[in-house]
C-alpha positions as CSV (number, residue, x, y, z in Angstrom):
1,M,32.8,-19.1,16.9
2,K,29.6,-19.5,15.1
3,T,28.9,-23.1,14.4
4,I,30.8,-25.2,11.1
5,S,26.5,-25.8,10.1
6,T,25.9,-22.9,10.8
7,I,28.8,-21.2,8.5
8,R,27.5,-23.6,5.6
9,Q,24.0,-22.4,5.9
10,E,24.7,-18.4,5.3
11,E,27.2,-18.3,2.9
12,A,25.5,-21.0,1.0
13,T,22.5,-18.1,0.8
14,M,25.9,-15.8,0.7
15,K,26.9,-17.9,-2.4
16,S,23.9,-17.9,-4.5
17,N,23.1,-14.2,-3.9
18,L,26.2,-13.5,-5.3
19,K,26.0,-16.1,-8.2
20,K,22.6,-13.5,-8.9
21,A,25.1,-10.6,-9.1
22,A,27.5,-12.0,-10.9
23,V,25.2,-12.1,-13.8
24,F,23.2,-8.7,-13.0
25,A,26.7,-7.5,-13.4
26,G,27.8,-8.8,-16.4
27,C,24.0,-7.2,-17.6
28,S,24.9,-3.7,-16.3
29,L,26.9,-2.2,-14.1
30,L,24.8,0.6,-13.1
31,M,25.4,4.0,-13.8
32,L,21.3,4.1,-12.7
33,T,17.7,8.1,-14.8
34,A,15.3,6.0,-16.1
35,C,14.7,6.1,-20.1
36,S,11.9,5.0,-20.8
37,G,11.3,1.9,-21.8
38,A,15.2,1.9,-21.7
39,T,16.7,-1.6,-20.6
40,A,20.1,-3.2,-19.9
41,Q,21.7,-5.5,-22.4
42,I,24.0,-9.0,-21.9
43,S,26.3,-9.8,-24.5
44,N,26.7,-12.6,-25.4
45,A,22.6,-12.9,-23.8
46,G,22.4,-15.8,-27.1
47,D,24.5,-18.7,-25.9
48,V,22.7,-21.0,-24.3
49,L,23.4,-22.5,-20.4
50,F,21.4,-26.1,-20.7
51,Q,18.6,-27.5,-23.1
52,V,15.2,-29.4,-22.5
53,G,14.4,-31.3,-25.3
54,D,13.6,-28.7,-27.7
55,V,13.5,-25.4,-26.0
56,S,16.8,-23.3,-25.1
57,V,18.1,-21.4,-22.1
58,T,19.9,-18.5,-22.6
59,R,22.1,-16.3,-20.8
60,G,19.7,-13.4,-21.4
61,T,16.9,-15.5,-20.5
62,E,18.8,-16.5,-16.8
63,Y,19.4,-12.6,-16.6
64,E,15.9,-11.7,-18.1
65,L,15.0,-14.0,-14.9
66,I,16.7,-12.5,-12.0
67,K,16.4,-9.5,-13.0
68,K,12.2,-9.5,-12.7
69,S,12.3,-11.3,-9.6
70,N,15.2,-9.7,-8.2
71,G,16.6,-6.7,-9.6
72,S,15.9,-4.2,-7.3
73,T,18.5,-6.2,-4.1
74,M,20.8,-7.2,-6.4
75,A,21.0,-3.8,-7.9
76,V,21.1,-1.9,-4.7
77,T,24.0,-5.0,-3.5
78,L,25.6,-4.1,-6.5
79,I,25.4,0.0,-5.9
80,E,26.5,-0.4,-2.0
81,Q,29.4,-2.3,-2.9
82,A,30.3,0.3,-5.8
83,I,30.0,2.9,-3.3
84,M,32.3,1.3,-1.0
85,D,34.7,0.5,-2.9
86,E,35.3,4.1,-4.5
87,E,35.0,6.1,-1.0
88,I,36.7,3.4,1.4
89,G,38.4,0.5,-0.9
90,R,40.1,-2.0,-0.6
91,G,44.1,-1.4,0.7
92,D,46.5,-2.9,2.0
93,D,45.1,-1.5,5.8
94,I,42.0,-3.4,4.7
95,K,43.0,-6.5,3.8
96,K,45.1,-6.9,6.7
97,Q,42.5,-5.9,8.8
98,A,40.3,-8.8,7.2
99,E,42.8,-11.3,8.0
100,E,43.6,-10.9,11.0
101,Q,39.6,-10.7,11.7
102,Y,39.1,-14.2,9.9
103,E,42.0,-16.1,11.9
104,T,40.5,-14.6,15.1
105,N,36.8,-15.7,14.0
106,T,38.2,-19.8,13.0
107,S,41.2,-19.6,15.3
108,G,43.0,-21.7,12.4
109,S,40.2,-24.5,11.7
110,K,40.4,-26.5,9.1
111,E,37.2,-27.3,9.4
112,F,35.6,-24.0,9.4
113,E,38.0,-23.6,5.9
114,Q,36.4,-26.8,4.6
115,S,32.6,-25.8,4.9
116,L,33.7,-22.8,3.5
117,I,34.7,-24.8,0.4
118,D,31.6,-27.1,0.8
119,A,29.5,-23.7,1.0
120,G,31.4,-23.1,-2.9
121,Y,33.6,-20.4,-2.1
122,K,37.5,-21.9,-3.5
123,D,39.5,-21.0,-0.4
124,K,39.2,-18.8,2.4
125,D,41.3,-16.2,0.4
126,D,38.2,-16.5,-1.9
127,Y,35.4,-16.2,1.0
128,I,38.0,-13.1,3.1
129,E,37.7,-11.1,-0.2
130,K,33.8,-11.3,-1.0
131,V,32.3,-11.2,2.6
132,I,34.3,-10.1,5.4
133,I,36.4,-7.3,3.5
134,P,32.4,-6.0,2.3
135,T,31.6,-6.6,6.0
136,I,34.8,-4.2,7.4
137,Q,34.2,-1.3,4.3
138,Q,30.2,-1.0,6.1
139,E,31.5,-0.2,9.0
140,K,33.8,2.3,7.7
141,L,31.8,3.6,5.6
142,L,29.2,4.1,8.4
143,D,31.7,6.1,10.5
144,K,32.6,8.2,7.5
145,Y,28.8,8.9,6.8
146,F,29.0,10.4,10.1
147,E,31.7,12.7,9.2
148,D,30.5,13.2,5.9
149,N,27.5,14.6,6.9
150,A,28.1,16.1,10.2
151,K,25.4,18.7,9.4
152,A,22.7,17.1,8.3
153,I,22.8,14.4,10.8
154,K,22.9,17.0,13.4
155,K,19.7,19.1,12.6
156,E,17.6,15.4,11.5
157,Y,18.4,13.9,14.8
158,K,19.5,17.3,17.2
159,P,21.6,14.8,19.5
160,S,22.8,15.5,23.2
161,I,24.6,13.5,25.8
162,A,22.7,13.6,28.7
163,K,20.7,12.8,32.3
164,I,17.1,12.7,32.3
165,L,15.1,13.2,35.3
166,M,11.5,12.9,35.1
167,C,8.5,13.6,37.6
168,D,4.9,12.7,38.9
169,N,4.6,16.9,39.3
170,K,5.8,20.7,39.1
171,D,6.1,20.5,42.6
172,D,8.8,17.4,42.5
173,A,10.4,19.2,39.8
174,N,10.8,22.0,41.1
175,N,12.2,20.8,44.3
176,A,14.2,18.0,42.2
177,L,15.5,21.0,40.1
178,Q,16.8,23.5,43.2
179,A,18.1,20.7,44.7
180,L,20.3,20.0,42.2
181,K,21.6,23.5,41.9
182,D,22.4,23.7,45.6
183,G,25.2,20.4,44.6
184,T,22.9,17.7,45.9
185,D,24.2,14.6,44.8
186,A,22.2,13.8,41.6
187,Q,21.5,9.9,42.1
188,T,20.4,11.2,45.7
189,V,17.6,13.3,43.7
190,F,17.0,11.0,41.3
191,D,16.2,8.2,44.0
192,Q,13.8,11.0,46.0
193,Y,11.9,12.8,42.9
194,A,11.6,10.7,39.6
195,S,8.5,9.3,39.5
196,E,8.0,5.1,39.5
197,S,6.9,5.2,35.4
198,A,10.5,7.2,34.3
199,T,12.1,5.2,31.7
200,Y,15.4,6.6,32.3
201,G,17.5,6.9,35.8
202,N,21.2,9.1,37.2
203,E,22.7,7.5,33.3
204,E,23.8,9.3,30.8
205,I,22.0,8.6,27.5
206,V,22.5,9.6,24.0
207,V,19.6,12.3,23.7
208,S,17.9,13.1,20.1
209,T,14.7,13.0,18.0
210,L,14.6,9.0,18.2
211,L,13.4,9.5,21.7
212,K,10.8,11.9,20.7
213,D,7.9,9.2,21.7
214,S,9.8,9.1,25.7
215,I,11.0,12.2,26.1
216,P,9.1,16.1,24.6
217,T,10.5,17.7,22.1
218,H,11.2,21.0,24.4
219,V,13.1,18.3,25.9
220,I,15.6,17.3,23.6
221,N,16.1,20.6,21.8
222,T,16.8,22.9,24.5
223,L,19.5,20.3,25.7
224,Y,21.1,20.6,21.5
225,S,20.4,23.9,22.0
226,A,21.7,24.8,24.8
227,K,25.3,26.7,25.0
228,E,26.5,25.3,28.2
229,T,27.0,22.1,30.1
230,G,25.5,21.5,33.5
231,V,21.6,21.4,34.5
232,I,19.8,23.5,32.9
233,D,17.4,25.8,34.7
234,E,14.3,25.3,33.4
235,V,11.3,22.2,34.5
236,M,10.3,21.0,31.8
237,S,7.0,20.0,30.1
238,D,5.1,18.3,26.8
239,D,1.6,20.1,26.5
240,N,0.3,17.4,24.4
241,D,1.4,14.6,27.3
242,S,-2.1,14.0,29.2
243,S,0.1,12.3,32.0
244,G,1.4,16.4,33.4
245,A,4.9,14.4,33.8
246,Y,7.6,17.6,34.0
247,Y,11.8,17.3,33.3
248,V,14.8,18.5,34.5
249,A,17.8,17.8,32.7
250,I,21.2,17.5,33.4
251,L,23.8,18.5,30.0
252,T,26.3,16.3,29.8
253,S,27.8,17.5,26.6
254,N,26.2,18.7,23.2
255,D,29.7,18.6,20.8
256,Y,28.5,16.3,18.1
257,D,32.1,15.6,17.1
258,E,33.3,14.9,20.6
259,N,30.4,12.4,21.2
260,R,30.3,11.6,17.4
261,A,30.8,7.4,18.3
262,K,28.5,7.5,21.5
263,I,25.9,9.6,19.0
264,Q,26.6,6.8,15.9
265,E,26.4,4.1,18.2
266,A,23.0,5.3,19.9
267,L,21.1,6.8,16.5
268,V,22.0,3.4,14.5
269,S,20.6,0.9,17.5
270,K,17.5,3.0,17.1
271,A,16.9,3.0,13.9
272,S,19.5,1.0,12.3
273,S,17.6,0.3,8.5
274,D,17.1,4.2,8.7
275,I,21.1,5.3,9.1
276,A,21.7,2.8,6.3
277,K,19.2,3.9,3.6
278,E,20.0,8.1,5.0
279,C,23.8,7.3,4.4
280,N,22.9,4.9,0.8
281,V,21.1,8.0,-0.7
282,Y,23.6,10.3,0.5
283,Y,26.7,8.7,-1.3
284,M,24.5,7.8,-4.3
285,K,24.2,11.7,-4.1
286,K,27.8,12.4,-3.6
287,H,28.5,10.1,-6.9
288,N,25.3,10.6,-9.3
289,L,23.6,7.7,-9.4
290,E,21.2,7.2,-12.4
291,I,19.4,4.2,-13.2
292,H,19.2,3.5,-17.4
293,D,17.0,0.3,-16.9
294,Q,13.5,0.5,-16.5
295,D,13.0,-2.4,-15.4
296,I,15.6,-1.9,-12.4
297,F,14.2,1.5,-12.4
298,D,10.5,0.0,-12.1
299,A,11.8,-2.2,-9.0
300,L,13.2,0.4,-7.0
301,R,9.9,2.7,-7.1
302,T,8.3,0.2,-5.8
303,S,10.8,-0.9,-3.0
304,N,13.4,2.0,-2.8
305,P,12.0,5.2,-4.2
306,E,14.6,7.5,-2.3
307,Y,17.3,6.0,-4.0
308,L,15.6,7.7,-7.4
309,I,18.2,10.6,-6.4
310,N,17.5,12.2,-9.6
311,H,13.6,11.8,-9.2
312,P,12.6,12.9,-5.5
313,E,9.1,13.6,-5.7
314,L,9.0,9.4,-6.1
315,A,10.1,9.3,-2.4
316,E,7.8,11.6,-1.7
317,E,4.4,10.3,-3.3
318,D,5.7,6.9,-1.2
319,H,5.3,8.8,2.0
């Protein structure tokens, strides 16, 4: 369990961000196409927050400052939350899971709850609503994404479950392949023929395009398109690999639905930020995200052009 001091530091940061988000949300609930020169307006912008001498700082001034300094980050945060509420919701099952998670993490510690109050939350329910529930929603949204966008994920990453045997030369690879076809125990074959520099041993891994730096593309494609499981009846190599390594593969499964959880875990562990962005873009397109504030549009054009879904050419320019 996290220490109270760590919780205080984390929650202080979260609370600061939540305050900024709240101010930003008050002005623009992000039905975000760029209207040239358009700027979202905040209600009661003239209300004075504080005054120093003859200088007054208003709600409008604070909003513009937050938008200019951190607008794109806050916009993305609010967009993500809106998507999660739309796709996952905050039903009784989510609330029950959040309550159970809180109790598990804190073991009923009164000191923990006090640390949340010190960090600016009203009570544990406020913390559950603002922190734990969104975390659960994020996890469930990612699960949903790997189901909803399965076709595109398979096309992009070509996942399969297999064992990869890397050999130093073609003769070793041919001998290893024949031994496996003859029914020799896989561990025995790996012990005898695997290169000392082999990245993978006699264990099943999720093979995907994310491993193209360590596994030849031909191997990845062959496994993904194979019609039957078992030993692939081919010694494979990489024409672009000067090391002259050769590969033998044993396919366990390339059934995406059957292995979705394992594939998801592997892809996220290798490219969490890319997967998160792809997930966001998928649901932004589904819900037709539009940007109506020019400042936010310009900020996102710099930080996350892929989120400007009505202007795909901007993301292409970024690459």
